[in-house]
TORRODREN-934438 format. One record per atom (N, C-alpha, C): residue in three letters; atom name; x, y, z; residue number from 1. Coordinates in steps of 0.02 Angstrom, whole numbers, padded with zeros to 5 digits, always signed. Example, Ala and Ser with C-alpha at 12.3 -4.5 7.8 and 13.67 -1.06 7.14 Angstrom:
BEGIN
+------+------+--------+--------+--------+-----+
! code ! site !      X !      Y !      Z ! pos !
+------+------+--------+--------+--------+-----+
!  ALA !    N ! +00660 ! -00284 ! +00390 !   1 !
!  ALA !   CA ! +00615 ! -00225 ! +00390 !   1 !
!  ALA !    C ! +00660 ! -00165 ! +00390 !   1 !
!  SER !    N ! +00642 ! -00112 ! +00354 !   2 !
!  SER !   CA ! +00684 ! -00053 ! +00357 !   2 !
!  SER !    C ! +00645 ! +00002 ! +00394 !   2 !
+------+------+--------+--------+--------+-----+
***
This chain:
BEGIN
+------+------+--------+--------+--------+-----+
! code ! site !      X !      Y !      Z ! pos !
+------+------+--------+--------+--------+-----+
!  MET !    N ! -00766 ! +01228 ! -00267 !   1 !
!  MET !   CA ! -00737 ! +01224 ! -00334 !   1 !
!  MET !    C ! -00741 ! +01294 ! -00363 !   1 !
!  GLY !    N ! -00686 ! +01325 ! -00374 !   2 !
!  GLY !   CA ! -00687 ! +01389 ! -00407 !   2 !
!  GLY !    C ! -00697 ! +01397 ! -00476 !   2 !
!  MET !    N ! -00712 ! +01452 ! -00500 !   3 !
!  MET !   CA ! -00730 ! +01456 ! -00570 !   3 !
!  MET !    C ! -00664 ! +01465 ! -00620 !   3 !
!  TRP !    N ! -00614 ! +01483 ! -00581 !   4 !
!  TRP !   CA ! -00548 ! +01505 ! -00618 !   4 !
!  TRP !    C ! -00494 ! +01456 ! -00597 !   4 !
!  LEU !    N ! -00442 ! +01442 ! -00626 !   5 !
!  LEU !   CA ! -00388 ! +01406 ! -00611 !   5 !
!  LEU !    C ! -00358 ! +01436 ! -00548 !   5 !
!  TYR !    N ! -00343 ! +01498 ! -00546 !   6 !
!  TYR !   CA ! -00313 ! +01524 ! -00491 !   6 !
!  TYR !    C ! -00351 ! +01523 ! -00424 !   6 !
!  ASP !    N ! -00418 ! +01512 ! -00428 !   7 !
!  ASP !   CA ! -00459 ! +01496 ! -00369 !   7 !
!  ASP !    C ! -00444 ! +01433 ! -00339 !   7 !
!  ASP !    N ! -00421 ! +01387 ! -00378 !   8 !
!  ASP !   CA ! -00412 ! +01317 ! -00352 !   8 !
!  ASP !    C ! -00341 ! +01294 ! -00342 !   8 !
!  CYS !    N ! -00293 ! +01341 ! -00341 !   9 !
!  CYS !   CA ! -00224 ! +01323 ! -00342 !   9 !
!  CYS !    C ! -00212 ! +01291 ! -00272 !   9 !
!  LYS !    N ! -00239 ! +01318 ! -00217 !  10 !
!  LYS !   CA ! -00227 ! +01285 ! -00154 !  10 !
!  LYS !    C ! -00256 ! +01213 ! -00148 !  10 !
!  GLU !    N ! -00322 ! +01205 ! -00179 !  11 !
!  GLU !   CA ! -00346 ! +01142 ! -00182 !  11 !
!  GLU !    C ! -00306 ! +01090 ! -00218 !  11 !
!  MET !    N ! -00279 ! +01116 ! -00279 !  12 !
!  MET !   CA ! -00236 ! +01071 ! -00317 !  12 !
!  MET !    C ! -00170 ! +01056 ! -00281 !  12 !
!  GLU !    N ! -00143 ! +01101 ! -00238 !  13 !
!  GLU !   CA ! -00079 ! +01087 ! -00207 !  13 !
!  GLU !    C ! -00096 ! +01033 ! -00148 !  13 !
!  ASP !    N ! -00145 ! +01038 ! -00119 !  14 !
!  ASP !   CA ! -00175 ! +00991 ! -00069 !  14 !
!  ASP !    C ! -00180 ! +00921 ! -00100 !  14 !
!  PHE !    N ! -00218 ! +00918 ! -00160 !  15 !
!  PHE !   CA ! -00231 ! +00858 ! -00189 !  15 !
!  PHE !    C ! -00158 ! +00826 ! -00217 !  15 !
!  LEU !    N ! -00113 ! +00865 ! -00244 !  16 !
!  LEU !   CA ! -00046 ! +00843 ! -00267 !  16 !
!  LEU !    C ! -00007 ! +00814 ! -00203 !  16 !
!  HIS !    N ! -00011 ! +00850 ! -00147 !  17 !
!  HIS !   CA ! +00023 ! +00822 ! -00091 !  17 !
!  HIS !    C ! -00005 ! +00757 ! -00067 !  17 !
!  TRP !    N ! -00074 ! +00754 ! -00072 !  18 !
!  TRP !   CA ! -00111 ! +00692 ! -00039 !  18 !
!  TRP !    C ! -00088 ! +00635 ! -00087 !  18 !
!  ARG !    N ! -00093 ! +00648 ! -00159 !  19 !
!  ARG !   CA ! -00074 ! +00599 ! -00201 !  19 !
!  ARG !    C ! -00005 ! +00571 ! -00197 !  19 !
!  GLY !    N ! +00041 ! +00625 ! -00183 !  20 !
!  GLY !   CA ! +00114 ! +00601 ! -00163 !  20 !
!  GLY !    C ! +00121 ! +00551 ! -00109 !  20 !
!  GLU !    N ! +00079 ! +00568 ! -00057 !  21 !
!  GLU !   CA ! +00082 ! +00533 ! +00004 !  21 !
!  GLU !    C ! +00057 ! +00458 ! -00013 !  21 !
!  ILE !    N ! +00008 ! +00452 ! -00055 !  22 !
!  ILE !   CA ! -00027 ! +00386 ! -00071 !  22 !
!  ILE !    C ! +00025 ! +00346 ! -00116 !  22 !
!  LYS !    N ! +00060 ! +00385 ! -00160 !  23 !
!  LYS !   CA ! +00106 ! +00346 ! -00204 !  23 !
!  LYS !    C ! +00170 ! +00321 ! -00159 !  23 !
!  ARG !    N ! +00189 ! +00363 ! -00111 !  24 !
!  ARG !   CA ! +00240 ! +00339 ! -00066 !  24 !
!  ARG !    C ! +00223 ! +00282 ! -00022 !  24 !
!  LEU !    N ! +00159 ! +00284 ! +00002 !  25 !
!  LEU !   CA ! +00141 ! +00225 ! +00041 !  25 !
!  LEU !    C ! +00132 ! +00161 ! -00003 !  25 !
!  GLU !    N ! +00110 ! +00167 ! -00065 !  26 !
!  GLU !   CA ! +00098 ! +00108 ! -00110 !  26 !
!  GLU !    C ! +00169 ! +00086 ! -00125 !  26 !
!  LYS !    N ! +00217 ! +00126 ! -00146 !  27 !
!  LYS !   CA ! +00292 ! +00104 ! -00161 !  27 !
!  LYS !    C ! +00319 ! +00071 ! -00103 !  27 !
!  GLU !    N ! +00307 ! +00096 ! -00043 !  28 !
!  GLU !   CA ! +00336 ! +00062 ! +00020 !  28 !
!  GLU !    C ! +00305 ! -00010 ! +00031 !  28 !
!  TYR !    N ! +00240 ! -00009 ! +00021 !  29 !
!  TYR !   CA ! +00199 ! -00069 ! +00025 !  29 !
!  TYR !    C ! +00232 ! -00128 ! -00021 !  29 !
!  LEU !    N ! +00240 ! -00109 ! -00088 !  30 !
!  LEU !   CA ! +00264 ! -00151 ! -00139 !  30 !
!  LEU !    C ! +00341 ! -00177 ! -00120 !  30 !
!  ASP !    N ! +00377 ! -00126 ! -00098 !  31 !
!  ASP !   CA ! +00448 ! -00146 ! -00084 !  31 !
!  ASP !    C ! +00448 ! -00192 ! -00025 !  31 !
!  ILE !    N ! +00408 ! -00183 ! +00032 !  32 !
!  ILE !   CA ! +00410 ! -00229 ! +00086 !  32 !
!  ILE !    C ! +00381 ! -00301 ! +00064 !  32 !
!  ARG !    N ! +00326 ! -00299 ! +00021 !  33 !
!  ARG !   CA ! +00299 ! -00364 ! -00004 !  33 !
!  ARG !    C ! +00358 ! -00401 ! -00039 !  33 !
!  THR !    N ! +00394 ! -00364 ! -00075 !  34 !
!  THR !   CA ! +00449 ! -00402 ! -00122 !  34 !
!  THR !    C ! +00501 ! -00420 ! -00075 !  34 !
!  GLN !    N ! +00519 ! -00386 ! -00025 !  35 !
!  GLN !   CA ! +00564 ! -00410 ! +00023 !  35 !
!  GLN !    C ! +00542 ! -00474 ! +00063 !  35 !
!  LEU !    N ! +00481 ! -00471 ! +00078 !  36 !
!  LEU !   CA ! +00450 ! -00525 ! +00122 !  36 !
!  LEU !    C ! +00450 ! -00591 ! +00074 !  36 !
!  ARG !    N ! +00427 ! -00581 ! +00009 !  37 !
!  ARG !   CA ! +00430 ! -00644 ! -00039 !  37 !
!  ARG !    C ! +00501 ! -00671 ! -00040 !  37 !
!  ASP !    N ! +00549 ! -00629 ! -00049 !  38 !
!  ASP !   CA ! +00624 ! -00651 ! -00052 !  38 !
!  ASP !    C ! +00642 ! -00681 ! +00011 !  38 !
!  THR !    N ! +00633 ! -00653 ! +00067 !  39 !
!  THR !   CA ! +00648 ! -00682 ! +00133 !  39 !
!  THR !    C ! +00620 ! -00744 ! +00143 !  39 !
!  GLN !    N ! +00549 ! -00752 ! +00132 !  40 !
!  GLN !   CA ! +00518 ! -00820 ! +00140 !  40 !
!  GLN !    C ! +00550 ! -00871 ! +00094 !  40 !
!  ALA !    N ! +00568 ! -00852 ! +00038 !  41 !
!  ALA !   CA ! +00603 ! -00907 ! -00004 !  41 !
!  ALA !    C ! +00667 ! -00921 ! +00028 !  41 !
!  ASP !    N ! +00708 ! -00873 ! +00048 !  42 !
!  ASP !   CA ! +00772 ! -00893 ! +00082 !  42 !
!  ASP !    C ! +00759 ! -00938 ! +00143 !  42 !
!  LEU !    N ! +00703 ! -00924 ! +00184 !  43 !
!  LEU !   CA ! +00685 ! -00952 ! +00243 !  43 !
!  LEU !    C ! +00666 ! -01036 ! +00226 !  43 !
!  ARG !    N ! +00635 ! -01042 ! +00163 !  44 !
!  ARG !   CA ! +00622 ! -01115 ! +00144 !  44 !
!  ARG !    C ! +00687 ! -01150 ! +00132 !  44 !
!  SER !    N ! +00735 ! -01117 ! +00109 !  45 !
!  SER !   CA ! +00798 ! -01157 ! +00097 !  45 !
!  SER !    C ! +00843 ! -01154 ! +00156 !  45 !
!  ASP !    N ! +00828 ! -01121 ! +00214 !  46 !
!  ASP !   CA ! +00868 ! -01123 ! +00274 !  46 !
!  ASP !    C ! +00817 ! -01114 ! +00327 !  46 !
!  PRO !    N ! +00780 ! -01168 ! +00351 !  47 !
!  PRO !   CA ! +00722 ! -01154 ! +00392 !  47 !
!  PRO !    C ! +00750 ! -01146 ! +00462 !  47 !
!  ALA !    N ! +00818 ! -01164 ! +00488 !  48 !
!  ALA !   CA ! +00840 ! -01154 ! +00548 !  48 !
!  ALA !    C ! +00867 ! -01081 ! +00563 !  48 !
!  SER !    N ! +00866 ! -01041 ! +00518 !  49 !
!  SER !   CA ! +00896 ! -00973 ! +00531 !  49 !
!  SER !    C ! +00852 ! -00934 ! +00569 !  49 !
!  GLU !    N ! +00877 ! -00911 ! +00629 !  50 !
!  GLU !   CA ! +00839 ! -00867 ! +00674 !  50 !
!  GLU !    C ! +00835 ! -00793 ! +00641 !  50 !
!  TYR !    N ! +00887 ! -00768 ! +00613 !  51 !
!  TYR !   CA ! +00883 ! -00706 ! +00577 !  51 !
!  TYR !    C ! +00832 ! -00702 ! +00529 !  51 !
!  LEU !    N ! +00825 ! -00754 ! +00478 !  52 !
!  LEU !   CA ! +00768 ! -00746 ! +00431 !  52 !
!  LEU !    C ! +00703 ! -00746 ! +00465 !  52 !
!  LYS !    N ! +00691 ! -00790 ! +00516 !  53 !
!  LYS !   CA ! +00629 ! -00792 ! +00548 !  53 !
!  LYS !    C ! +00607 ! -00728 ! +00577 !  53 !
!  ALA !    N ! +00656 ! -00691 ! +00616 !  54 !
!  ALA !   CA ! +00644 ! -00628 ! +00640 !  54 !
!  ALA !    C ! +00630 ! -00578 ! +00586 !  54 !
!  LYS !    N ! +00661 ! -00581 ! +00530 !  55 !
!  LYS !   CA ! +00652 ! -00535 ! +00476 !  55 !
!  LYS !    C ! +00584 ! -00542 ! +00445 !  55 !
!  VAL !    N ! +00570 ! -00603 ! +00437 !  56 !
!  VAL !   CA ! +00495 ! -00617 ! +00417 !  56 !
!  VAL !    C ! +00439 ! -00593 ! +00457 !  56 !
!  LYS !    N ! +00451 ! -00605 ! +00529 !  57 !
!  LYS !   CA ! +00406 ! -00576 ! +00582 !  57 !
!  LYS !    C ! +00402 ! -00499 ! +00577 !  57 !
!  TYR !    N ! +00464 ! -00467 ! +00567 !  58 !
!  TYR !   CA ! +00466 ! -00391 ! +00562 !  58 !
!  TYR !    C ! +00424 ! -00366 ! +00508 !  58 !
!  LEU !    N ! +00441 ! -00392 ! +00449 !  59 !
!  LEU !   CA ! +00411 ! -00371 ! +00384 !  59 !
!  LEU !    C ! +00340 ! -00381 ! +00385 !  59 !
!  ASN !    N ! +00315 ! -00444 ! +00411 !  60 !
!  ASN !   CA ! +00241 ! -00446 ! +00420 !  60 !
!  ASN !    C ! +00217 ! -00399 ! +00462 !  60 !
!  LYS !    N ! +00248 ! -00378 ! +00520 !  61 !
!  LYS !   CA ! +00216 ! -00324 ! +00557 !  61 !
!  LYS !    C ! +00218 ! -00257 ! +00525 !  61 !
!  ARG !    N ! +00265 ! -00244 ! +00484 !  62 !
!  ARG !   CA ! +00261 ! -00181 ! +00446 !  62 !
!  ARG !    C ! +00209 ! -00182 ! +00391 !  62 !
!  ILE !    N ! +00199 ! -00238 ! +00364 !  63 !
!  ILE !   CA ! +00147 ! -00242 ! +00319 !  63 !
!  ILE !    C ! +00076 ! -00229 ! +00350 !  63 !
!  LYS !    N ! +00067 ! -00259 ! +00408 !  64 !
!  LYS !   CA ! +00000 ! -00244 ! +00444 !  64 !
!  LYS !    C ! -00006 ! -00175 ! +00460 !  64 !
!  GLY !    N ! +00043 ! -00142 ! +00478 !  65 !
!  GLY !   CA ! +00046 ! -00067 ! +00492 !  65 !
!  GLY !    C ! +00023 ! -00023 ! +00432 !  65 !
!  ILE !    N ! +00055 ! -00040 ! +00378 !  66 !
!  ILE !   CA ! +00036 ! +00000 ! +00317 !  66 !
!  ILE !    C ! -00036 ! -00016 ! +00292 !  66 !
!  GLU !    N ! -00054 ! -00076 ! +00305 !  67 !
!  GLU !   CA ! -00123 ! -00102 ! +00283 !  67 !
!  GLU !    C ! -00177 ! -00067 ! +00336 !  67 !
!  LYS !    N ! -00153 ! -00051 ! +00391 !  68 !
!  LYS !   CA ! -00202 ! -00007 ! +00432 !  68 !
!  LYS !    C ! -00212 ! +00061 ! +00410 !  68 !
!  MET !    N ! -00147 ! +00092 ! +00383 !  69 !
!  MET !   CA ! -00150 ! +00159 ! +00352 !  69 !
!  MET !    C ! -00180 ! +00168 ! +00292 !  69 !
!  GLY !    N ! -00177 ! +00114 ! +00248 !  70 !
!  GLY !   CA ! -00214 ! +00113 ! +00180 !  70 !
!  GLY !    C ! -00250 ! +00046 ! +00172 !  70 !
!  PRO !    N ! -00307 ! +00043 ! +00203 !  71 !
!  PRO !   CA ! -00344 ! -00024 ! +00197 !  71 !
!  PRO !    C ! -00360 ! -00048 ! +00131 !  71 !
!  ARG !    N ! -00357 ! -00007 ! +00079 !  72 !
!  ARG !   CA ! -00373 ! -00026 ! +00009 !  72 !
!  ARG !    C ! -00315 ! -00067 ! -00021 !  72 !
!  LEU !    N ! -00263 ! -00060 ! +00006 !  73 !
!  LEU !   CA ! -00198 ! -00097 ! -00018 !  73 !
!  LEU !    C ! -00216 ! -00174 ! -00006 !  73 !
!  ALA !    N ! -00241 ! -00194 ! +00051 !  74 !
!  ALA !   CA ! -00253 ! -00263 ! +00066 !  74 !
!  ALA !    C ! -00319 ! -00287 ! +00043 !  74 !
!  ALA !    N ! -00364 ! -00251 ! +00011 !  75 !
!  ALA !   CA ! -00431 ! -00267 ! -00002 !  75 !
!  ALA !    C ! -00430 ! -00326 ! -00064 !  75 !
!  ASP !    N ! -00472 ! -00369 ! -00054 !  76 !
!  ASP !   CA ! -00488 ! -00419 ! -00104 !  76 !
!  ASP !    C ! -00505 ! -00398 ! -00171 !  76 !
!  GLN !    N ! -00551 ! -00345 ! -00168 !  77 !
!  GLN !   CA ! -00576 ! -00316 ! -00238 !  77 !
!  GLN !    C ! -00556 ! -00243 ! -00235 !  77 !
!  PRO !    N ! -00532 ! -00212 ! -00290 !  78 !
!  PRO !   CA ! -00516 ! -00149 ! -00296 !  78 !
!  PRO !    C ! -00581 ! -00107 ! -00283 !  78 !
!  LEU !    N ! -00566 ! -00043 ! -00249 !  79 !
!  LEU !   CA ! -00619 ! -00002 ! -00236 !  79 !
!  LEU !    C ! -00660 ! +00020 ! -00299 !  79 !
!  GLU !    N ! -00626 ! +00030 ! -00355 !  80 !
!  GLU !   CA ! -00650 ! +00049 ! -00415 !  80 !
!  GLU !    C ! -00706 ! +00006 ! -00444 !  80 !
!  ILE !    N ! -00703 ! -00056 ! -00424 !  81 !
!  ILE !   CA ! -00757 ! -00104 ! -00441 !  81 !
!  ILE !    C ! -00824 ! -00087 ! -00413 !  81 !
!  PHE !    N ! -00814 ! -00069 ! -00346 !  82 !
!  PHE !   CA ! -00875 ! -00054 ! -00308 !  82 !
!  PHE !    C ! -00909 ! +00015 ! -00330 !  82 !
!  LEU !    N ! -00865 ! +00064 ! -00359 !  83 !
!  LEU !   CA ! -00883 ! +00129 ! -00373 !  83 !
!  LEU !    C ! -00914 ! +00131 ! -00447 !  83 !
!  TRP !    N ! -00886 ! +00092 ! -00491 !  84 !
!  TRP !   CA ! -00903 ! +00098 ! -00565 !  84 !
!  TRP !    C ! -00930 ! +00037 ! -00592 !  84 !
!  ALA !    N ! -00937 ! -00022 ! -00556 !  85 !
!  ALA !   CA ! -00962 ! -00082 ! -00594 !  85 !
!  ALA !    C ! -01037 ! -00078 ! -00583 !  85 !
!  PRO !    N ! -01080 ! -00108 ! -00636 !  86 !
!  PRO !   CA ! -01146 ! -00112 ! -00623 !  86 !
!  PRO !    C ! -01175 ! -00155 ! -00567 !  86 !
!  PRO !    N ! -01225 ! -00141 ! -00539 !  87 !
!  PRO !   CA ! -01246 ! -00180 ! -00481 !  87 !
!  PRO !    C ! -01263 ! -00251 ! -00500 !  87 !
!  HIS !    N ! -01262 ! -00303 ! -00457 !  88 !
!  HIS !   CA ! -01276 ! -00370 ! -00472 !  88 !
!  HIS !    C ! -01353 ! -00372 ! -00477 !  88 !
!  GLY !    N ! -01370 ! -00431 ! -00507 !  89 !
!  GLY !   CA ! -01445 ! -00452 ! -00513 !  89 !
!  GLY !    C ! -01476 ! -00424 ! -00570 !  89 !
+------+------+--------+--------+--------+-----+
***
């Protein structure tokens, strides 16, 4: 960590690039989850549709891939709770 702003410009660029990638991944995850929810609702109304079954399978596969890249997206508890919450007991 540098003493002056100009010492940290490269670090800040790297951080901003990383943050942009995380936001893109989160947006894609949310979009796929929304598509999956809508497709599953359509599948409930038309359970014989092979197209909808294939689409649900494909979207589930994409969600699993994104969750491997960003495991905190699928975590039961947000990471911030483990970092900032007081210990139990």
